[in-house]
C-alpha positions as CSV (number, residue, x, y, z in Angstrom):
1,M,-0.3,-0.2,0.0
2,T,1.6,3.5,-1.1
3,S,2.0,6.1,1.4
4,E,-0.6,8.0,-0.3
5,N,-3.2,5.1,0.0
6,R,-2.2,5.5,3.5
7,N,-2.7,9.1,4.1
8,M,-6.1,8.4,2.3
9,I,-7.0,5.8,5.0
10,L,-5.7,7.8,8.1
11,A,-7.9,10.8,7.1
12,I,-10.9,8.5,7.0
13,V,-10.2,7.2,10.1
14,M,-8.9,9.9,12.2
15,S,-11.8,12.1,10.7
16,M,-14.0,9.3,12.4
17,A,-12.3,9.4,15.4
18,V,-12.8,13.0,15.5
19,L,-16.5,12.4,15.2
20,I,-16.6,9.6,18.1
21,A,-13.9,11.6,20.3
22,W,-15.8,14.5,20.1
23,Q,-19.3,12.7,21.4
24,F,-17.1,11.2,24.2
25,F,-15.4,14.1,25.4
26,S,-18.3,16.5,24.9
27,G,-21.5,14.6,24.6
28,V,-21.0,12.1,28.0
29,P,-19.8,15.4,30.1
30,Q,-22.7,17.4,28.7
31,M,-25.0,14.5,29.9
32,E,-23.8,14.3,33.4
33,Q,-24.3,18.1,33.5
34,Q,-27.7,18.0,32.1
35,R,-28.5,15.3,34.6
36,Q,-27.4,17.0,37.3
37,A,-29.4,20.2,36.1
38,A,-32.6,18.1,35.8
39,Q,-32.0,17.0,39.2
40,Q,-31.9,20.3,40.8
41,Q,-34.8,21.5,38.4
42,A,-36.8,18.5,40.0
43,A,-35.8,19.6,43.4
44,Q,-36.8,23.0,43.0
45,Q,-40.2,22.0,41.5
46,A,-40.8,20.3,44.6
47,A,-40.3,23.4,46.5
48,A,-41.7,25.7,44.6
49,P,-45.8,26.6,44.0
50,G,-47.3,24.7,41.4
51,Q,-47.8,27.1,38.2
52,A,-50.6,27.4,35.4
53,A,-49.9,27.1,32.0
54,A,-49.5,30.3,30.2
55,P,-52.4,31.2,27.6
56,G,-50.2,31.7,24.7
57,Q,-52.7,32.1,21.8
58,A,-52.2,33.3,18.2
59,G,-54.8,34.1,15.5
60,S,-55.6,31.4,12.7
61,E,-56.8,32.8,8.9
62,A,-60.1,32.8,10.0
63,G,-59.8,35.3,12.8
64,S,-60.7,32.8,15.8
65,Q,-57.9,32.3,18.5
66,A,-55.7,29.0,18.5
67,P,-56.3,26.8,21.6
68,A,-54.6,27.9,24.8
69,P,-52.5,25.5,27.1
70,G,-54.9,24.1,29.9
71,T,-55.0,25.6,33.3
72,A,-54.7,24.4,36.7
73,A,-57.7,24.0,38.5
74,P,-58.7,27.1,40.8
75,T,-57.4,27.2,44.1
76,A,-59.4,28.5,47.4
77,A,-59.7,32.1,47.5
78,G,-56.7,33.7,49.1
79,T,-55.1,30.6,49.0
80,A,-51.8,30.6,47.1
81,P,-51.4,27.3,44.9
82,R,-48.9,25.0,45.9
83,A,-46.8,21.9,44.5
84,M,-48.7,18.6,44.7
85,T,-47.6,15.2,43.9
86,R,-48.8,13.3,41.3
87,A,-51.1,11.3,42.9
88,E,-52.7,14.7,44.9
89,A,-52.8,16.2,41.0
90,L,-54.5,12.6,39.8
91,A,-56.9,13.0,42.9
92,R,-58.3,16.4,42.3
93,T,-60.7,15.6,39.8
94,P,-63.1,12.4,38.5
95,R,-61.3,10.3,36.9
96,I,-62.1,7.3,34.0
97,A,-59.9,4.2,34.0
98,I,-58.1,3.5,31.2
99,E,-56.3,-0.1,30.6
100,T,-54.9,-2.0,27.4
101,P,-52.7,-5.0,27.1
102,S,-50.0,-2.0,27.0
103,V,-51.5,0.6,28.9
104,I,-52.2,1.6,31.9
105,G,-54.1,5.4,33.2
106,S,-56.6,7.5,33.7
107,L,-59.0,10.0,31.6
108,A,-59.9,13.3,33.5
109,L,-63.2,14.3,33.6
110,R,-62.4,17.8,34.2
111,G,-61.2,18.9,30.9
112,G,-61.3,15.7,28.9
113,R,-57.6,15.4,29.2
114,I,-55.7,12.3,28.6
115,D,-53.1,13.0,31.3
116,D,-52.4,10.1,33.1
117,L,-50.6,7.1,31.1
118,S,-47.9,5.0,32.4
119,L,-46.4,1.7,29.8
120,K,-46.8,-2.0,30.9
121,G,-44.0,-3.6,29.2
122,Y,-41.4,-1.0,30.0
123,H,-39.4,-0.5,33.2
124,E,-37.2,2.3,34.1
125,T,-34.0,-0.3,34.4
126,V,-33.2,-3.7,33.6
127,D,-34.7,-4.9,36.5
128,N,-38.4,-6.0,36.2
129,S,-39.3,-4.9,39.7
130,S,-38.3,-1.7,38.8
131,P,-41.6,1.5,38.2
132,I,-43.0,1.1,35.3
133,I,-42.7,4.1,32.5
134,V,-44.6,7.2,33.3
135,L,-45.3,8.9,30.1
136,L,-48.5,11.2,30.6
137,S,-48.9,13.3,33.9
138,P,-51.6,16.1,34.8
139,S,-51.1,19.9,35.6
140,G,-50.6,20.6,38.9
141,G,-48.2,17.9,39.6
142,P,-44.7,17.0,38.6
143,N,-43.5,17.3,34.9
144,P,-47.3,17.8,33.1
145,F,-47.5,16.2,29.9
146,Y,-51.0,15.6,28.5
147,A,-53.2,15.5,25.3
148,E,-56.4,17.6,24.9
149,F,-59.0,18.0,21.9
150,G,-61.9,20.4,22.0
151,W,-63.2,23.1,20.1
152,V,-62.9,26.9,19.9
153,P,-65.5,29.9,18.6
154,G,-65.1,31.1,15.2
155,A,-65.0,34.8,14.6
156,G,-66.9,36.8,15.8
157,V,-69.0,33.8,18.0
158,N,-69.5,34.1,21.4
159,V,-70.4,30.9,22.5
160,A,-69.5,28.7,25.7
161,V,-67.0,25.7,25.0
162,P,-65.5,23.1,26.6
163,A,-62.1,24.1,28.0
164,G,-59.5,23.1,30.5
165,D,-61.5,23.2,33.5
166,T,-65.3,21.8,32.0
167,L,-66.4,18.8,33.9
168,W,-67.7,16.4,31.5
169,T,-70.0,13.2,32.2
170,A,-69.9,9.5,31.7
171,P,-72.1,6.8,32.4
172,E,-71.4,5.4,35.7
173,G,-68.8,2.7,35.8
174,A,-67.0,3.9,32.6
175,R,-63.9,2.2,31.8
176,L,-61.5,2.9,28.5
177,T,-60.3,-0.3,27.3
178,P,-60.2,-1.7,23.9
179,E,-63.6,-3.4,24.1
180,T,-65.0,-0.4,25.9
181,P,-65.1,3.3,24.5
182,V,-66.4,6.0,26.9
183,V,-68.8,8.6,25.7
184,L,-68.4,11.9,27.7
185,T,-71.2,14.6,27.5
186,W,-71.0,18.4,28.3
187,D,-74.1,20.8,28.1
188,N,-73.3,24.4,27.8
189,G,-76.5,25.8,28.8
190,A,-76.9,27.9,25.9
191,G,-78.4,25.4,23.3
192,L,-75.0,23.5,22.5
193,I,-74.5,19.7,23.5
194,F,-71.0,18.5,23.3
195,R,-70.4,14.8,23.2
196,R,-67.0,13.3,23.2
197,T,-66.2,9.2,22.2
198,L,-62.8,8.2,23.1
199,S,-61.6,4.5,22.0
200,I,-58.4,2.9,22.2
201,D,-56.2,0.2,20.6
202,A,-54.4,-2.8,22.4
203,N,-51.3,-0.9,22.1
204,Y,-51.2,3.5,21.9
205,M,-53.7,4.7,19.8
206,F,-56.5,6.6,20.7
207,H,-59.4,7.8,18.6
208,V,-61.4,11.0,19.5
209,L,-64.8,12.0,17.9
210,D,-65.9,15.1,18.8
211,E,-69.4,15.8,18.2
212,V,-71.9,18.8,18.9
213,D,-75.6,19.5,18.6
214,N,-76.8,22.8,18.0
215,T,-80.5,23.4,19.4
216,T,-80.5,27.0,18.9
217,A,-82.0,28.8,16.4
218,E,-78.8,30.2,14.9
219,P,-75.9,28.7,13.1
220,V,-72.9,28.3,15.3
221,A,-69.1,27.9,13.9
222,L,-66.3,26.4,15.5
223,H,-63.0,25.3,14.8
224,P,-61.6,21.6,15.9
225,Y,-58.3,21.4,18.0
226,A,-55.7,19.5,19.7
227,L,-52.7,20.0,21.4
228,V,-49.6,18.2,23.0
229,S,-48.5,20.3,26.3
230,R,-45.4,19.7,28.2
231,H,-44.8,21.9,31.5
232,G,-41.2,22.6,31.9
233,T,-37.8,21.8,30.2
234,P,-37.6,17.9,30.5
235,H,-34.1,16.4,30.9
236,T,-32.8,15.2,27.3
237,L,-29.6,13.1,26.7
238,G,-28.2,15.8,24.1
239,Y,-26.4,13.5,21.9
240,Y,-26.4,15.4,18.4
241,I,-27.5,12.2,16.7
242,L,-30.8,12.0,18.6
243,H,-33.7,14.4,18.1
244,E,-35.6,15.1,21.1
245,G,-38.3,17.6,21.3
246,L,-41.3,19.0,19.0
247,I,-41.8,16.8,15.8
248,G,-44.2,16.6,13.1
249,V,-44.8,16.2,9.6
250,T,-46.9,18.8,7.6
251,S,-47.9,18.6,3.8
252,E,-46.1,21.8,3.0
253,G,-42.8,22.0,5.5
254,G,-42.2,18.3,5.4
255,L,-40.2,16.8,8.6
256,H,-40.0,19.2,11.5
257,E,-37.6,18.5,14.1
258,I,-37.4,21.5,16.6
259,K,-35.3,21.4,19.9
260,Y,-36.8,22.5,22.7
261,S,-34.1,25.5,22.6
262,A,-34.7,26.5,19.2
263,I,-38.7,26.7,20.3
264,A,-37.8,28.6,23.3
265,E,-35.8,31.4,21.2
266,S,-38.8,31.5,18.0
267,R,-41.8,31.0,20.4
268,S,-43.7,30.1,17.7
269,Q,-44.0,28.2,14.6
270,T,-47.1,27.6,12.3
271,F,-47.2,25.5,9.3
272,P,-50.5,24.9,6.9
273,S,-51.0,21.5,6.2
274,V,-53.6,18.9,5.1
275,G,-53.6,15.8,7.4
276,G,-50.3,15.2,9.0
277,W,-49.0,14.8,12.9
278,L,-47.2,16.5,15.3
279,G,-46.2,15.8,18.9
280,I,-43.5,15.9,21.4
281,T,-40.9,12.9,21.6
282,D,-38.6,11.7,24.0
283,K,-35.7,8.9,23.0
284,Y,-38.5,6.1,23.2
285,W,-41.1,7.7,23.9
286,A,-43.8,9.9,22.4
287,A,-47.2,11.7,21.9
288,T,-48.4,13.1,18.9
289,I,-51.7,14.4,17.7
290,I,-53.3,13.4,14.0
291,P,-55.6,14.9,12.5
292,G,-57.8,13.3,9.3
293,S,-55.6,12.9,6.2
294,A,-57.7,14.9,4.2
295,E,-58.1,17.8,6.7
296,K,-56.9,21.3,6.3
297,V,-55.4,22.4,9.9
298,Q,-53.0,25.0,11.1
299,A,-50.4,23.0,12.6
300,R,-48.2,25.0,15.3
301,F,-45.0,24.5,17.5
302,S,-44.6,26.8,20.4
303,A,-43.1,27.6,23.6
304,A,-44.8,30.2,26.4
305,Q,-43.2,31.4,29.6
306,T,-45.1,29.8,32.7
307,G,-43.5,31.4,36.0
308,N,-40.0,30.8,35.7
309,D,-40.4,28.3,33.4
310,L,-41.8,27.2,29.8
311,T,-44.5,25.3,28.6
312,Y,-44.2,23.4,25.0
313,Q,-47.0,23.0,23.0
314,T,-47.9,21.5,19.7
315,D,-51.3,21.9,18.4
316,F,-53.2,22.0,15.5
317,L,-56.5,24.0,14.5
318,G,-59.0,22.7,11.6
319,D,-60.8,25.4,9.6
320,A,-64.1,26.5,11.2
321,V,-66.9,23.7,11.1
322,T,-70.7,25.7,10.7
323,V,-73.5,23.9,12.8
324,A,-76.9,24.6,11.4
325,P,-79.9,25.2,13.6
326,G,-81.1,21.8,14.9
327,A,-77.7,19.6,13.2
328,K,-75.2,17.9,14.1
329,A,-71.4,18.5,13.5
330,S,-68.6,15.9,13.9
331,T,-64.7,16.0,13.8
332,D,-61.9,13.1,14.7
333,G,-58.5,13.1,15.2
334,R,-55.9,10.3,16.6
335,L,-53.4,10.5,19.7
336,F,-50.3,8.3,19.6
337,A,-49.2,8.1,23.3
338,G,-46.5,5.6,24.0
339,A,-43.5,3.8,23.0
340,K,-42.3,4.0,19.4
341,V,-42.2,0.3,18.5
342,V,-41.4,0.3,14.7
343,Q,-43.4,-2.4,13.7
344,L,-46.4,-0.6,15.7
345,V,-45.3,3.1,14.5
346,D,-44.9,1.6,10.5
347,G,-48.5,-0.2,11.0
348,Y,-50.1,2.8,11.9
349,Q,-48.7,4.7,8.9
350,T,-50.4,2.1,6.7
351,Q,-53.6,1.5,8.7
352,Y,-54.5,5.4,9.2
353,N,-52.7,7.1,5.9
354,I,-50.6,8.8,8.4
355,D,-48.1,10.7,6.0
356,R,-44.4,9.8,7.0
357,F,-45.3,8.4,10.4
358,D,-42.1,6.5,10.5
359,L,-40.2,9.8,10.4
360,L,-41.8,9.9,14.6
361,I,-38.4,7.4,15.2
362,D,-35.3,9.2,14.2
363,W,-33.3,7.0,11.7
364,G,-31.4,9.6,10.6
365,W,-29.2,11.1,7.8
366,F,-28.5,7.2,6.9
367,Y,-32.3,6.3,6.6
368,F,-31.9,4.4,3.5
369,I,-29.1,1.9,5.6
370,T,-30.5,2.4,9.3
371,K,-33.9,1.1,8.8
372,P,-33.3,-1.5,6.4
373,L,-30.7,-2.6,8.8
374,F,-33.0,-2.5,11.5
375,L,-35.4,-4.8,9.5
376,V,-33.1,-7.4,8.6
377,I,-31.8,-7.6,12.1
378,D,-35.2,-7.8,13.8
379,W,-36.0,-10.3,11.3
380,I,-33.0,-12.6,12.2
381,Y,-34.0,-12.2,16.2
382,R,-37.4,-13.5,15.6
383,F,-34.9,-17.1,14.3
384,V,-32.7,-16.9,17.1
385,G,-34.1,-15.0,19.7
386,N,-31.5,-12.7,20.9
387,F,-30.8,-8.9,19.2
388,G,-26.7,-9.8,19.9
389,V,-26.8,-12.9,18.0
390,A,-28.8,-11.2,15.1
391,I,-26.2,-8.6,15.6
392,L,-23.5,-11.1,15.1
393,V,-25.4,-12.7,11.8
394,V,-26.0,-9.7,10.4
395,T,-22.3,-8.9,10.2
396,V,-21.6,-12.0,8.3
397,L,-23.8,-11.2,6.0
398,L,-22.5,-8.1,5.2
399,K,-19.4,-9.5,4.9
400,G,-20.4,-12.0,2.4
401,I,-22.3,-9.1,0.2
402,F,-19.1,-7.0,0.2
403,F,-16.9,-10.3,-0.3
404,P,-16.4,-9.5,-3.8
405,L,-15.2,-5.9,-3.5
406,A,-12.9,-6.9,-0.5
407,N,-11.3,-10.0,-2.5
408,K,-10.7,-7.5,-5.7
409,S,-8.9,-5.1,-3.3
410,Y,-7.0,-7.6,-1.5
411,A,-6.1,-8.7,-5.0
412,S,-5.2,-5.2,-5.8
413,M,-3.2,-4.8,-2.9
414,A,-1.2,-8.1,-3.7
415,K,-0.2,-6.5,-6.8
416,M,0.8,-3.0,-5.2
417,K,3.0,-5.3,-3.0
418,A,4.6,-6.9,-5.9
419,V,5.7,-3.7,-7.3
420,Q,7.2,-2.3,-4.0
421,P,10.6,-2.9,-5.2
422,E,10.0,-0.5,-8.5
423,I,8.2,1.7,-6.3
424,S,11.2,2.2,-3.8
425,G,13.5,2.3,-6.9
426,L,11.4,5.5,-8.0
427,R,11.8,7.0,-4.9
428,E,15.2,6.8,-4.7
429,R,15.7,8.2,-8.7
430,Y,13.8,10.7,-8.4
431,G,14.2,11.9,-4.4
432,D,12.5,15.1,-4.0
433,D,10.7,15.9,-7.3
434,R,7.3,14.9,-6.3
435,V,5.7,15.6,-9.6
436,K,7.8,12.7,-11.8
437,L,7.6,10.2,-8.9
438,Q,4.1,10.5,-9.2
439,Q,3.7,10.4,-12.9
440,E,6.2,7.1,-12.7
441,M,4.0,5.4,-10.3
442,M,1.0,6.1,-12.1
443,A,2.3,4.9,-15.2
444,I,3.4,1.4,-13.2
445,Y,-0.3,1.3,-11.9
446,K,-1.5,1.4,-15.2
447,K,0.5,-1.1,-16.9
448,E,0.1,-3.7,-13.8
449,K,-3.6,-2.7,-13.7
450,I,-3.6,-1.9,-10.2
451,N,-5.9,0.4,-8.3
452,P,-4.3,2.6,-6.0
453,V,-7.3,3.1,-3.9
454,A,-9.0,-0.3,-3.4
455,G,-7.5,-0.4,0.1
456,C,-9.8,2.0,1.2
457,L,-13.0,1.0,0.2
458,P,-13.7,-1.9,2.6
459,I,-13.0,1.1,4.9
460,L,-15.3,3.3,3.2
461,I,-18.3,1.0,3.1
462,Q,-17.9,0.2,6.7
463,I,-18.2,3.6,8.2
464,P,-22.1,4.3,6.9
465,V,-22.7,0.7,8.0
466,F,-20.8,1.4,11.3
467,F,-22.8,4.8,12.3
468,A,-26.1,3.2,10.8
469,L,-25.7,0.4,13.2
470,Y,-24.7,3.0,16.2
471,K,-28.4,4.6,15.2
472,V,-30.2,1.6,15.4
473,L,-28.5,0.7,18.9
474,F,-28.9,4.2,20.3
475,V,-32.7,5.0,18.7
476,T,-34.7,2.0,18.8
477,I,-36.7,0.6,21.6
478,E,-36.5,-2.7,20.7
479,M,-32.9,-2.4,21.7
480,R,-33.4,-1.0,25.1
481,H,-32.4,-3.6,27.9
482,A,-32.1,-6.7,25.1
483,P,-29.8,-9.2,26.8
484,F,-26.8,-10.6,25.3
485,F,-25.3,-13.0,26.8
486,G,-23.3,-13.1,30.8
487,W,-23.1,-9.5,32.2
488,I,-24.3,-8.0,28.8
489,R,-28.2,-7.3,30.1
490,D,-28.5,-4.3,27.9
491,L,-27.2,-4.2,24.4
492,S,-28.1,-0.2,24.1
493,A,-26.0,0.4,27.4
494,P,-22.6,0.4,27.8
495,D,-20.5,-2.5,29.1
496,P,-21.3,-2.2,32.7
497,T,-17.5,-4.0,33.8
498,T,-14.3,-2.8,34.1
499,I,-10.6,-3.7,34.6
500,F,-9.7,-0.9,36.7
501,N,-12.0,-3.0,39.5
502,L,-10.6,-6.2,38.1
503,F,-14.4,-6.6,36.6
504,G,-16.1,-6.7,39.9
505,L,-13.6,-8.6,41.9
506,I,-13.0,-5.7,43.8
507,P,-15.7,-4.0,45.9
508,W,-15.4,-0.1,44.0
509,D,-17.2,1.6,41.0
510,P,-14.6,3.9,39.3
511,A,-17.7,5.5,38.2
512,T,-17.7,7.3,41.0
513,V,-14.6,8.7,40.6
514,P,-14.7,13.0,39.8
515,V,-14.3,14.3,36.5
516,I,-12.4,11.2,35.2
517,G,-14.9,8.7,36.5
518,H,-16.2,7.5,32.5
519,F,-12.7,7.4,31.4
520,L,-12.1,4.2,34.3
521,M,-15.2,2.0,32.7
522,L,-13.4,0.2,30.5
523,G,-14.8,-2.9,30.3
524,I,-14.4,-6.6,28.5
525,W,-16.1,-6.1,25.3
526,P,-14.1,-2.9,24.8
527,I,-10.9,-4.8,25.7
528,I,-11.8,-7.6,23.1
529,M,-12.2,-4.7,20.5
530,G,-9.0,-3.0,21.3
531,M,-7.6,-6.3,21.1
532,T,-9.1,-7.1,17.5
533,M,-8.5,-3.8,16.2
534,W,-4.4,-4.3,17.2
535,A,-4.4,-7.4,15.5
536,Q,-6.2,-5.8,12.1
537,M,-3.5,-3.0,12.4
538,K,-0.4,-5.5,12.8
539,L,-1.8,-7.7,9.9
540,N,0.0,-4.9,7.2
541,P,3.5,-4.0,7.0
542,A,4.8,-1.3,9.4
543,P,4.0,2.1,8.0
544,P,7.4,3.7,6.5
545,D,6.7,7.1,7.9
546,P,7.7,7.2,12.0
547,T,4.2,9.6,12.6
548,Q,1.8,7.1,10.8
549,K,3.5,4.5,12.3
550,M,3.0,6.2,15.9
551,I,-0.6,6.8,15.1
552,F,-1.3,3.4,13.9
553,D,0.1,2.1,16.9
554,W,-1.7,3.9,19.5
555,M,-5.3,4.1,17.5
556,P,-6.3,0.8,19.1
557,L,-5.8,2.1,22.6
558,V,-7.1,5.4,22.1
559,F,-10.4,3.8,20.1
560,T,-10.6,1.1,22.9
561,F,-11.1,3.8,25.9
562,M,-13.6,6.1,23.2
563,L,-15.5,3.2,22.3
564,A,-16.2,2.2,26.1
565,S,-18.8,4.2,26.7
566,F,-20.5,3.5,23.5
567,A,-23.4,0.7,23.5
568,S,-22.3,-3.1,24.0
569,G,-23.7,-4.0,21.0
570,L,-21.7,-1.4,19.0
571,V,-18.6,-2.7,20.8
572,I,-19.8,-6.2,20.2
573,Y,-20.1,-5.8,16.7
574,W,-16.9,-3.7,16.0
575,A,-15.2,-6.4,17.8
576,W,-16.4,-9.3,15.9
577,N,-16.2,-7.4,12.2
578,N,-12.5,-7.1,13.0
579,T,-12.2,-10.6,14.0
580,L,-13.5,-11.2,10.6
581,S,-11.9,-9.1,8.6
582,V,-8.5,-10.5,10.0
583,I,-9.5,-13.8,8.7
584,Q,-10.7,-12.7,5.7
585,Q,-8.2,-10.5,4.6
586,S,-5.3,-13.1,5.8
587,I,-7.5,-15.9,3.6
588,I,-7.4,-13.8,0.4
589,M,-3.9,-12.2,0.7
590,R,-2.5,-16.0,1.2
591,K,-5.0,-17.0,-2.1
592,N,-3.1,-14.2,-3.9
593,G,0.3,-15.1,-2.8
594,V,1.2,-12.0,-0.2
595,K,2.7,-12.8,2.7
596,V,0.6,-12.1,6.0
597,E,2.5,-9.9,8.0
598,L,0.8,-10.3,11.4
599,W,2.9,-12.9,13.0
600,D,6.2,-11.1,11.7
601,N,4.5,-8.0,13.1
602,L,3.5,-9.3,16.6
603,K,7.2,-10.9,17.1
604,S,8.9,-7.6,15.9
605,I,7.2,-6.0,19.6
606,F,8.7,-9.1,21.7
607,I,11.7,-9.8,20.1
608,R,13.9,-7.1,19.2
609,T,16.7,-7.7,16.3
610,K,20.3,-6.7,17.4
611,K,21.9,-3.8,15.3
612,P,25.5,-4.9,14.0
613,K,28.0,-3.0,15.7
614,A,30.0,-0.7,13.8
615,G,33.4,-1.5,12.7
């Protein structure tokens, strides 16, 4: 391999190293700072009075007002509102239980909000006895996060409509399950009767049908709306490859991924749309509102100041519906609130014709690689029953797919090795005349039919696959808490062992060391990965340039420490991929008559050749 080829490979690998190092040295400390800030914020919220959401309104094209975030329940006169626990916030209004095989929670009769939802199948830690994930929470308690549907009056219309403090009525003993929808009613006392029918499937999709009967002698114009509101800035992981915040797809604007900091600065963004969807997403969970696929709406992302904090909201406002005297009007929408399971999200997209709903999962720029890669891993998982094994199998399949290219690459490298004496002669002949040297070298390459960049192709192909797998492990909930074997109980988390306490034999946690604790979490699999990378480096002759040699010698150790904090599934993939690459390259090099330098390079480390004495 020529010096120029080595420079190209070095540039590629070092670029990759810079990206990983940035994430490691910047992302991990930032994540720790945000975690501490979130803990301080939670403590402050526990000590501070509860805050009502701000009205933050914006006019629509029809001149009416967009829906406001809900307000807290009234407090007694002369009494300041106090902070409530989640249980107290839930208890302050009558509720209807919600239960499916996937979720458990309740529906607030005051406001008709869906504001209490927990996910049965997901726990906070790998321990199944740990609490289940709480997704939605009521206003007034900690971390309010809820969805609301309803009507707002059209321009110039002065009628009472259901609001955040409206007390709906429901049949006694009503319970929302996949088999039993719930019907809520409210009479405004002025001739309008509102009826809301809520239903839910076995997973995470709610259907909300809002109807209004006009018993007056005058037509009434009303706009349907829906919103998802979140009070306070939540803790986010802070990774550049993951979107957490406001999200949606509109027919005119496409995909919108708006971070909390961005909407806090702009305060409001509105987009016209036909259909689409919008909501708020975390890494693994989301709450999104979905109008009818043919419904014209004004979609809005917004943030409003509420006391010392912000309320984030996504909402849509539909065109005015005129209800004639003695007639009835209706509108319906959907709410997805749950885990972003790929199969479910894709199924909902097809079932309800939701525009690009699969983008709720952050597949990233390499969507065309990332999602197919996940689908293949998931398909294999259904046969082998272990995502780690599925990743190993996929690695073998990828090696098989790219085998012809690798074979051609290594064959070209063999030819290059054969002409190295001629190349060395050219270097001695032309010295510092690099232009002439390059011309003569290219003439030899052309004569022998050698592709000088062939050795770079396997690395170029591996980089997007690596990042695609990184993305799969990082964003898909299927990988969350997915075990491998032995001590790896979560492929999406770093290897929990570390050499600095002899892999658990010493009762000491290096992660507790201030500042450098995360550097000391060097587990078994990262060490295995580093050894396989080192072996792959030693497979080829050492670079003649001392600086390049030093960089290549230290690179496995640097990558070992950097990848120690990455998902263990990714480290296992890289170690297995390196092992296969060493085997594959050795076989192909022997087949093409090229000496495998691995053992000679290993011997040179431990056995130093004595230099002859002068004279």
